[in-house]
C-alpha angles and dihedrals in degrees: 000000000000115000095224142320124270093221142356118251122212112219123191106211140167132192130205103235096160095108099038111135119230093251096039097160109077091314088284114138095200096047092043096047093044089061090040090053089053093045097051090061098046100090095055092036091054090051090053090051092050093051093046091056093040089059088070100031094107090055094058110105103170109098096214092049090049089056092045091052091054091048090047090056092051095046093049091048090052091050089055092051093051095046091046087062091054091045087065089055091052091048089055088054090060099263110144094235093161093058093043091053093045089055091047093050091050091055093046094047089050090052093048092049100045108023121080114253090244092057091047087055091047089052090050092051089048093049089048088055089053093048093044090050089051090046091055088046090052089057099040122116110327093344092257092181089069102021095127102021133122108284095235094049091045092051091046094053093043091051091048092045094051092052091049087056090045094057098027095123101046100089090038093053092047088050092051100038104032105024100041098252122227133188100230095048095050095044093047088049091059091050092049092043094050092049091048093050092052094047094047097039093042092054093048092044090056091049090052092049089051090052088051090049095233101115088100092060104080096171091055091049092046091052092053093046090050089054088054103037106017122115091278096025127147092254102033089055087065095054097103097054090041092054091048086083089075094057113106108244093026118158127181091235091062087095093045119198110320117232096251091050090053089048091052091049091051092047091050091048088055098045108020086218123111091200091055091045090053092050093046095051094045105026096159092057090047089053091053091050091050091049091051 
């Protein structure tokens, strides 16, 4: 496991999502729509993160952190572009993307108007901890979260997850070094942020399941939720690294760069192709997808 990266690389990528089936993740509506409900919010969320860090950009004095902040802006902007493309696919499926985004923008504008800049930054650092924890989970083991998913969607989430790991300390370091830091503010921000994610994502997930006409199938929904939140669920398996945020002296680089993330970065450096990097890091899964 690498301790940390020397610098953050901005990658301009695109993914062909034109033939993605509605239930692209293992044919499971709950698992698929959970990730869809995350994805639909990414573009506006990324813009909020950028602005929260930009509010303190002129107070950053460390030269490496200055460079990392600029790369962070560009990576987050690229994430927004890619997920905007998939938002159009969901809209064509009948998902009310326009209303979802309007609601999201209302919440973000409210936060930007009434919350202190420091707390907005703390929320950003907390959300970045959530996304980096998810990113490391995306790449763990045999990438069980996307084991039997559509290749383009799998590659898209792995690419996004790797870059979340790559820049996982930027907002945190700006919070600590330029905004004054503080344990209570950052820990309360993760509690608030986690609650907000579940309220927002849960509401959108239910809307998507209604669009898919599966809300009347409780056993199917229960099975999907168990895969997410059961004792060995996709999300509950990430509880330990998630809770590390509450440890005094915590830093995002405590977990370094996991082996599979390093392998993906090397594969991308060799190929310049996130699809090829996904296949190279998880070849067995790629073989199963090809056979299907």
